[in-house]
C-alpha atoms as one frame of an Amber mdcrd trajectory, in Angstrom:
protein
  -1.837   2.604   8.256   1.357   4.597   7.538   1.868   5.224  11.273   1.356
   1.557  12.076   3.738   0.524   9.274   6.402   2.984  10.442   6.114   1.887
  14.073   6.378  -1.767  13.063   9.445  -1.058  10.920  10.984   0.952  13.766
  10.276  -1.877  16.209  12.048  -4.314  13.903  14.886  -1.819  13.237  14.517
  -2.208   9.513  12.744  -0.661   6.565   9.976  -2.764   5.060  10.752  -3.805
   1.499   9.352  -6.066  -1.155  12.102  -7.693  -3.203  10.354  -8.986  -6.325
  12.420 -11.535  -8.270  11.180 -12.091 -11.842  12.532 -14.216 -14.670  11.967
 -17.407 -16.606  11.478 -20.794 -15.016  14.897 -22.152 -13.936  16.443 -18.665
 -14.108  17.596 -18.895 -10.485  15.009 -16.644  -8.816  14.311 -18.909  -5.851
  17.961 -19.820  -5.395  19.061 -16.193  -5.274  16.079 -15.138  -3.143  16.870
 -17.899  -0.641  20.503 -16.792  -0.410  19.419 -13.168   0.151  16.887 -14.326
   2.749  19.579 -16.282   4.609  21.942 -13.285   4.572  19.230 -10.928   5.830
  18.232 -13.278   8.641  21.871 -13.695   9.656  21.993  -9.892   9.944  19.024
  -9.995  12.321  16.399  -8.881   9.806  12.815 -10.139   9.823  11.901 -11.623
   6.472   9.313 -13.672   4.624   9.991 -15.606   1.420   7.103 -16.202  -0.999
   8.187 -18.694  -3.641   6.043 -19.408  -6.700   6.050 -23.184  -6.225   5.058
 -22.933  -2.563   2.352 -20.346  -3.279   0.877 -22.660  -5.921   0.558 -25.423
  -3.312  -1.608 -23.310  -1.012  -2.749 -19.759  -1.706  -3.123 -20.299  -5.449
  -3.740 -24.029  -5.668  -7.053 -23.370  -7.425  -5.354 -21.581 -10.324  -3.939
 -22.913 -13.560  -1.480 -21.263 -15.924  -3.711 -19.369 -18.329  -2.979 -15.664
 -18.636  -6.008 -14.887 -16.452  -4.877 -17.360 -13.768  -1.319 -15.975 -13.814
  -2.669 -12.454 -13.382  -4.781 -13.568 -10.413  -1.828 -15.419  -8.883   0.321
 -12.287  -9.091  -2.488 -10.165  -7.637  -2.835 -12.525  -4.661   0.891 -12.676
  -3.998   1.214  -8.897  -4.339  -1.552  -8.399  -1.757   0.121 -10.826   0.658
   3.467  -9.081   0.110   1.792  -5.738   0.863   0.416  -7.144   4.125   3.895
  -8.369   5.041   5.339  -4.915   4.272   2.635  -3.371   6.467   3.908  -5.642
   9.231   7.398  -4.186   8.739   8.922  -7.268   7.117  11.337  -7.568   4.237
   9.395  -9.767   1.851  11.111 -11.677  -0.921   8.850 -12.758  -3.787  10.226
 -15.236  -6.326   7.693 -15.583  -9.157   8.020 -15.813 -12.907   5.444 -12.979
 -13.008   5.602 -12.753 -16.808   3.605  -9.568 -17.382   4.900  -6.003 -16.929
   1.460  -4.658 -16.082   1.055  -6.995 -13.099   4.545  -6.252 -11.803   3.712
  -2.537 -12.052   0.484  -3.196 -10.129   2.472  -4.908  -7.373   4.839  -1.926
  -7.187   1.920   0.510  -6.853   0.530  -1.348  -3.829   3.338  -0.141  -1.567
   5.031   3.171  -0.883   7.694   4.721  -3.048  11.043   3.033  -2.632   9.638
  -0.049  -0.883   9.401  -2.207  -4.011  12.601  -3.516  -5.599  12.190  -5.279
  -8.932  14.991  -7.778  -9.509  15.249  -9.201 -13.007  17.013 -12.561 -12.943
  18.008 -12.383 -16.584  18.692 -15.812 -18.007  18.504 -16.663 -21.716  15.943
 -19.348 -22.461  18.662 -21.714 -23.756  20.447 -21.510 -20.390  17.196 -21.976
 -18.456  16.344 -25.006 -20.594  19.794 -26.502 -20.006  19.299 -26.146 -16.222
  15.657 -27.292 -16.196  15.803 -29.267 -12.907  12.137 -30.296 -13.138  12.107
 -31.192 -16.841   9.387 -28.616 -17.501  10.850 -27.194 -20.691  11.112 -30.682
 -22.191   7.480 -31.374 -21.325   6.423 -28.017 -22.785   8.385 -28.642 -25.995
   6.643 -32.034 -26.331   3.258 -30.345 -25.861   2.623 -31.967 -22.462   2.532
 -28.601 -20.639   0.360 -25.857 -22.046   0.849 -22.122 -21.425   4.476 -22.549
 -20.380   6.284 -19.218 -20.095   8.902 -18.746 -22.786   7.572 -21.589 -24.938
   3.909 -20.975 -25.744   3.196 -18.175 -23.285   5.035 -14.828 -23.350   7.495
 -13.380 -20.868   7.808  -9.597 -20.856  11.231  -8.683 -19.444  11.335  -5.621
 -17.204  12.239  -2.455 -19.073  13.820  -0.691 -16.079  14.367  -3.123 -13.220
  15.944  -1.816 -10.038  18.480  -4.645 -10.258  19.368  -6.823 -13.246  21.258
 -10.053 -12.625  22.851 -11.611 -15.709  23.117 -15.231 -14.625  25.456 -16.061
 -17.489  28.054 -13.809 -15.826  27.056 -13.715 -12.160  26.867 -16.636  -9.748
  23.929 -16.962  -7.360  26.176 -16.063  -4.402  27.532 -12.972  -6.168  23.988
 -11.984  -7.146  22.901 -12.222  -3.510  25.828 -10.006  -2.519  24.868  -7.426
  -5.164  21.323  -7.311  -3.793  22.508  -6.990  -0.187  24.822  -4.124  -1.247
  21.917  -2.445  -3.065  19.802  -2.668   0.111  22.626  -1.258   2.251  22.972
   1.731  -0.049  19.214   2.281   0.052  19.188   2.101   3.856
């Protein structure tokens, strides 16, 4: 498999990577991931974007939001991301992925240096103020159960590869920081 992965990366003239964006709902994960994806494609890179909302419409449509269902969702997405990395793609994953253990599991699925954990660090008050879907309001009223940050925990990364403080960094600047990080890493 390593030979096949290397030959596919060489063919695409890029190193396979998994860019794993984690943070609260409305933190800006998908927005930043989309900007990075656009920049990478403009540079001629082959990418795949796996967004939590889109994954929930297909691959994980049978899952709810209990801890067990969240763990299974992350496992599924991590396996798909690994397959994409095996194909030599740069895969961007934008998921709340609230548990450290599952993010560590995703990292272990691929080779050293291929997994980049990006913590989109947004205080809950800021995320609630953004709340484009009104999910925090529903959760506060008790209409949504197991909502991360309200009645379900979020475990922030202890040592992310990249930390984006969205109270100080715009989405465009965050995308630039990530692109610079990737350039430095080859």
